[in-house]
Each structure stands twice: as C-alpha cells, then as structure tokens.
C-alpha positions in Angstrom: 139.0 54.0 -229.1 136.4 56.7 -229.8 135.3 59.7 -227.1 133.3 61.6 -229.3 129.9 59.3 -229.3 129.2 57.7 -225.3 131.5 60.4 -223.3 129.6 63.4 -224.7 126.1 61.7 -224.6 126.9 61.3 -220.8 128.3 64.8 -220.5 125.4 66.1 -221.7 123.6 65.6 -219.0 125.9 65.3 -216.3 125.9 69.5 -217.6 122.4 69.6 -216.7 122.8 68.0 -213.5 125.9 70.2 -212.6 123.7 73.6 -213.1 121.0 72.3 -211.2 123.4 71.2 -208.4 125.2 74.8 -208.6 121.6 76.3 -208.5 120.7 74.4 -205.5 123.5 74.7 -203.4 122.0 78.7 -203.3 118.5 77.6 -202.0 117.5 76.8 -198.3 116.8 73.4 -199.2 118.9 72.2 -201.9 117.2 68.7 -201.8 113.5 70.5 -202.3 115.0 72.7 -204.9 115.9 69.4 -207.0 112.8 67.9 -206.4 110.8 71.3 -207.4 113.2 71.8 -210.5 112.6 68.2 -212.3 116.5 67.2 -211.8 114.9 63.7 -211.3 114.8 63.9 -215.7 118.6 64.3 -216.2 119.4 61.7 -213.9 116.9 59.5 -215.4 118.7 59.7 -218.3 122.6 59.3 -216.9 121.1 56.1 -215.1 119.9 54.9 -218.9 123.1 55.4 -220.2 125.3 54.0 -218.0 122.3 51.1 -217.3 123.2 50.7 -221.4 126.6 50.9 -221.4 127.0 48.4 -218.7 126.3 45.7 -221.1 128.4 47.5 -224.1 132.1 47.4 -221.7 133.4 48.6 -218.8 130.6 46.8 -216.6 132.2 47.3 -213.4 132.5 51.1 -213.7 129.4 51.7 -215.6 127.6 49.7 -212.7 128.7 52.1 -210.2 128.1 54.9 -211.8 124.9 53.7 -212.6 124.1 53.0 -208.6 125.1 57.2 -207.6 122.6 58.5 -210.4 120.2 55.6 -209.0 120.7 56.6 -205.3 120.1 60.3 -206.3 116.8 59.3 -209.2 115.5 57.0 -205.5 115.8 59.9 -203.2 113.7 62.7 -205.3 111.4 59.7 -206.2 110.6 59.0 -203.0 109.7 63.0 -202.5 107.9 63.0 -204.7 105.9 60.0 -203.5 105.0 61.1 -200.3 104.8 65.1 -201.4 102.3 64.2 -204.4 99.5 61.5 -202.9 99.8 64.3 -199.2 98.8 67.2 -201.5 96.2 64.8 -203.6 94.2 63.3 -200.5 94.1 67.2 -198.8 92.0 68.1 -201.7 89.5 65.2 -200.6 87.3 65.8 -197.5 87.1 62.4 -197.3 90.4 61.0 -196.2 91.2 61.9 -192.7 94.0 64.8 -192.1 96.3 62.2 -189.8 97.0 60.4 -192.6 97.5 63.7 -195.2 99.9 65.1 -192.2 101.5 61.4 -191.7 102.5 61.2 -195.5 103.2 65.2 -195.4 105.9 64.3 -192.7 107.5 61.5 -194.8 108.1 63.7 -197.4 110.0 65.7 -194.8 111.4 63.1 -194.0 112.9 62.5 -197.3 113.7 65.8 -198.1 116.0 65.7 -194.9 117.8 62.2 -196.1 118.1 63.2 -200.0 120.2 66.1 -198.4 121.9 64.0 -196.3 122.8 61.5 -199.8 124.2 65.3 -201.6 126.1 65.9 -198.6 127.8 62.7 -198.2 128.7 61.7 -201.7 130.0 64.8 -202.5 127.1 66.0 -204.7 127.2 69.3 -203.1 129.5 71.3 -200.4 132.2 73.2 -200.5 134.2 71.4 -202.8 131.8 69.1 -205.1 134.2 66.3 -206.3 131.1 63.7 -207.4 130.5 64.9 -211.2 134.6 65.7 -211.4 135.0 61.8 -210.4 132.7 60.7 -212.5 133.9 62.4 -215.4 137.2 61.0 -214.8 136.2 57.4 -215.0 134.5 58.4 -218.0 137.4 59.6 -219.5 138.7 55.9 -218.8 136.6 53.7 -220.3 137.2 51.7 -223.4 134.7 53.3 -226.0 133.8 51.9 -228.9 133.8 53.6 -232.5 130.7 54.5 -233.9 130.0 51.4 -235.9 130.5 49.0 -232.9 128.6 51.2 -230.3 125.8 50.9 -232.6 125.6 47.7 -233.3 126.3 47.1 -229.2 122.8 49.2 -228.7 121.1 46.8 -230.9 122.4 44.1 -228.9 121.3 45.5 -225.9 117.5 46.1 -227.1 117.8 42.3 -228.2 118.5 40.7 -225.2 115.8 43.4 -223.6 113.7 42.0 -225.1 114.1 38.3 -224.6 114.6 38.8 -220.8 111.3 41.1 -221.5 109.3 38.3 -223.0 110.6 35.7 -220.6 109.5 37.6 -217.8 106.0 37.5 -219.0 104.0 35.0 -217.3 102.5 32.2 -219.3 100.5 30.1 -217.3 96.4 31.2 -216.9 96.5 32.9 -213.3 98.8 36.2 -215.0 100.3 38.2 -212.9 99.7 38.1 -208.7 101.8 40.4 -207.6 101.7 44.8 -208.8 105.1 45.6 -207.2 107.3 42.7 -207.8 105.3 42.0 -212.0 103.9 44.6 -212.8 105.4 46.9 -212.2 108.8 45.3 -212.8 107.2 44.8 -216.0 106.7 48.3 -216.9 110.1 49.3 -215.2 111.7 47.0 -218.1 109.5 48.1 -221.1 110.0 51.9 -219.9 114.4 51.4 -220.2 113.2 50.9 -224.0 111.7 53.9 -224.4 114.1 56.5 -222.0 117.2 54.6 -224.3 116.1 57.0 -227.0 115.9 60.0 -225.5 119.6 59.8 -223.3 121.2 58.6 -227.3 120.3 62.2 -228.4 119.6 61.0 -232.2 121.1 57.6 -232.3 118.1 56.1 -232.4 115.3 56.8 -235.3 112.2 56.1 -235.5 110.8 54.5 -239.4 107.6 53.0 -240.8 107.1 49.9 -242.2 106.2 49.5 -245.5 103.6 46.5 -244.2 99.9 47.3 -242.3 99.9 46.2 -239.4 95.9 46.9 -238.5 96.8 45.4 -234.4 98.6 48.5 -233.9 95.6 50.5 -234.7 94.0 50.2 -231.2 97.5 51.2 -230.0 97.8 54.7 -231.4 95.3 56.9 -229.6 95.8 60.8 -230.0 97.5 61.1 -226.8 99.9 58.5 -228.0 100.5 59.8 -231.5 101.0 63.6 -230.8 102.8 62.7 -227.3 106.5 64.9 -227.5 107.9 62.0 -225.3 107.4 59.9 -229.1 109.5 62.4 -231.3 113.0 61.0 -231.5 115.9 64.0 -231.0 117.3 64.5 -234.6 119.7 62.4 -235.7 122.4 65.2 -235.6 125.6 64.4 -236.7 125.3 60.4 -235.9 127.0 57.7 -238.4 125.5 55.2 -237.7 121.8 54.7 -236.4 119.6 52.1 -235.3 116.1 52.1 -236.6 113.3 50.5 -234.5 109.9 50.9 -236.3 107.4 53.9 -235.8 104.2 52.2 -234.5 105.6 49.8 -232.6 107.1 52.0 -230.7 104.5 53.8 -230.2 102.8 50.4 -228.9 105.2 50.2 -226.9 104.5 53.9 -225.3 100.9 53.0 -225.5 101.7 50.0 -222.5 103.5 51.8 -220.8 101.3 54.1 -220.1 98.3 52.2 -219.4 100.8 50.0 -216.9 101.5 53.0 -214.9 97.7 53.9 -214.8 97.3 50.7 -213.0 100.4 51.2 -211.0 99.7 54.9 -209.3 95.9 53.1 -208.6 98.1 50.4 -206.5 100.1 53.1 -205.7 97.8 55.2 -203.8 96.1 52.7 -202.0 99.7 51.1 -201.0 100.9 54.5 -199.5 97.8 55.1 -197.8 97.2 51.4 -196.0 101.0 52.3 -195.3 99.6 56.1 -193.3 96.7 54.1 -191.8 98.2 51.9 -190.4 101.2 53.9 -188.9 98.2 56.5 -187.8 95.7 54.2 -186.5 97.9 50.8 -185.3 95.7 48.5 -187.6 96.7 45.5 -189.1 97.6 45.0 -193.2 94.8 43.5 -193.8 91.9 45.8 -192.1 94.5 48.7 -192.6 94.5 47.8 -196.5 90.6 47.2 -196.2 89.9 51.0 -195.0 92.5 52.0 -197.6 90.0 50.3 -200.5 87.4 51.9 -198.7 88.1 55.1 -198.6 89.6 55.5 -202.1 85.9 54.2 -203.4 86.9 50.5 -204.1 86.7 47.3 -201.9 89.1 44.1 -201.5 88.7 42.9 -205.2 90.8 46.3 -206.4 94.1 45.0 -206.3 92.5 41.7 -208.0 91.3 43.5 -211.0 94.6 45.6 -211.6 96.6 42.4 -211.6 93.5 40.9 -214.0 93.9 44.1 -216.0 97.6 44.1 -216.6 97.3 40.8 -217.4 94.9 41.0 -220.1 96.2 44.1 -221.8 100.2 42.5 -221.4 99.1 39.0 -223.0 97.4 40.8 -225.6 100.3 42.7 -226.7 102.3 40.0 -226.4 100.6 37.6 -228.4 100.6 40.0 -231.1 104.4 40.1 -230.3 104.8 43.7 -230.9 107.9 44.0 -229.4 109.4 41.2 -231.6 108.5 43.8 -234.2 110.2 47.1 -232.6 114.1 46.8 -233.7 114.7 47.4 -237.5 118.7 47.6 -237.4 121.9 49.8 -237.8 122.0 51.8 -240.7 124.9 53.8 -241.8 124.1 57.7 -242.3 124.9 58.5 -246.3 127.5 61.2 -247.1 
C-alpha cells in the first residue's frame, strides 16, 4: 500500500478547506464567509477526488466522503443560485422589486441552512471533528501503488467516456429536458475537466501529430488561453495519464457553451419560482411572465434544447470525446 499518492491529494485540499473553516468561525456568519471566499472550489476538488477514487477501490468509504463534500458544495451552490440572481435582477428596472426581495430572502434562508449543516455535521464548533474523521478514513483506505493507480484512473476515464456517449440522445428529437438532460450532460463532461486539477499533476496534456481540422472551431482564444486549461505541474509523479490537448480544449468549449445555455435556463426557472411564490400564478402563467420580463417568449426553452442538441450532436459525431484519452506514460528518470 502506498499513501503518498491518493492520500496526499486529498490532504492537499483538506488543508485548504480546514484553513477556510478555521477562518469562518471567527466571523459572525461562517456560511456567508465561506460562500464569499470561494470555499466551493476545494469542495469541488474533494468531491471530484472522492468520485474518482470510488471507482478505484473502497467504494463505500469514498462514496460516504463524497456525500459529505457534496452536501457542503450544494449548500454553497444554493446560496450562489439565489444571491447571484437577486443581485442581477435588482439591477434591471423592468423586474418587480418583489421578485428580487423573494430571491434575497431565499439566499438568507440557504445561508442559515448551511450554518446548520456546518454545526450538525461537525465541520465547525467547539470541537470540530469532521476533517479529522475523514483523515482517519483515508488512512485506512487500500491505496494502490503509483502504476496501478494511474491505470485505474485511465479506466475511470474510459468508463466515463462510454457512459457519456451512451447518455447522448440518438433520436431525431434530441434533448427534451433542460435539467435532467442538458444540465446533466454538462455535469458529466465537467468531471473530466475537474479531475486533472484535483489530481495535481498526474494528468498532463500532449499534442498529437495528426491534424484534426474539426477541432479548429472550438479553439477560440477564451478557451485556449484559459488558466483552467493549464495542467498543474507533473511534480514527482512517476506515472502520468496523457490526454490529447486539442481534444481537452474541445471538451472545455463544450462545457462552456452548455454552461451558457444552463445559465439562460436557470434565469427563467428561478424567476418563474419567484413569480409563483409572490404572485400566486400557475407554473405556466409564471413562466410566460418570466420569459416576457427576460425578453423572450414561450419558445425560449425549446430553442435552448434545440441549440444544445445541435452542438452536442456535432461534437459526438466528430468523436472528440473518443479521441481524448491517449494512455499512461512512465516518467523517465
């Protein structure tokens, strides 16, 4: 058993989270402070590591860790959801004040809920035990040696790529649900881009010598120059998992484009909820009003689904995801 690889990766982000939690309890409102100081990023990384390692060994152990990280990350995400839209809508004079007031109240409620979770699950308090319990669980894990581990990570990528390919609707209708299909597709793709950051250097990009002109339309400056598409230094890793650089950038473009569609959809969904709650309208009437306030019509969701189907169909037909994974390489000493 070798702890130096997997355990160290978890501990790197646990230390970051631990520092944030320690600072948060000095503040009047720990949950609000964590939200305002980007605690969501180390939680994403920890959730990603747990999701990946449950596919390698000790599934039950890592699944439980993942649920703890996800609960906090979802809590911060819920605050962000209501707080961001309340501030965005407050700047638009066409949107009734009652809508922004409702969303701001929901943000406060989510902040209180996260404070409760932090205390109930022993993340904070007089004797916070959650992270020390996690480290103990990690100490007990059946860690693989470096060679076995990287080949296991390669297998997780292979299985994830197959799952994503199978998830893509193949019929003429394409996507029919924004949350259950389009958003879920983006989540599945996004994990493939989170793992390299979470694994701190074990995944590197390499450029194939074979030209692939179908990639060119995806390689726009905001994708090519994004710091999120630069891999962490390989460091002392003995084995590396190599991904094709152009295909990784194509993946990043897809995540960004589906994210734009997601944000448009969420804007309507959250305003529909606010109108229903503040004006007592039916879901259909509230959604119609939301679309009008946001400068659209009742066809806006259908158009978003059509757009998402179109870009996904093109991406999968060009088999970019199938070309992403190159394989394992041993570092020459």
